[in-house]
C-alpha positions, 0 to 999 in steps of 0.5 A: 727673103726679107719680109718687110711689111708695106709701107715699111721706113727701110733705112738700109733703101736709099741711104748712104751709110759711107757718110761721114761720121756725126761729128764730122760733117752735118747730115741732110734734113733726109738724112738724119729723118732715116737716122733717128727713127734707126735710134728711136726704135733702139730707144727701147730697152726691150728693143735692143736687147733683140736686136742684141740678141740676134747680132751676138748669135753664132752666124749673126742669125736667131729663131723667135723661139730661141730669144724670146726670154726678155721678161714680156710675153710673146706678142709683144715680143713679136711687136718689138721684132716687128718694128726692127724689123719694118725701120730695115734693123732686121730681116726675117724669113719664115721657115715651116712654123717658125721665122728667124731675123737677122740684121740686115746688110750693113746695118751694124757697120753703119751703126758703127761709122756713125758713131766712130770719132774723128781723129 
């Protein structure tokens, strides 16, 4: 169950992730904007650590209670997770009083495809 905020910029919606690696062909203006949002969200060290912690968990899912030890306060962790979710990099699901996060389907392979080198 995805809990995207209203008006959020979900990267996976309407984006063709089967595009060529960045060095292979020119990006369109809309794709450039969507990809820039993703990289901007990941450019913060705390967000990158949180994203990495979630992606590295067994099953690709983590409770916020298990990943909040990144050197900032709990409200700041929540803020960063919300930003990652709003950009479409993460999905979340509330279970009782805890929220569980997972990397959105296709995001890791899309990033790998964009950054892969062409032969």
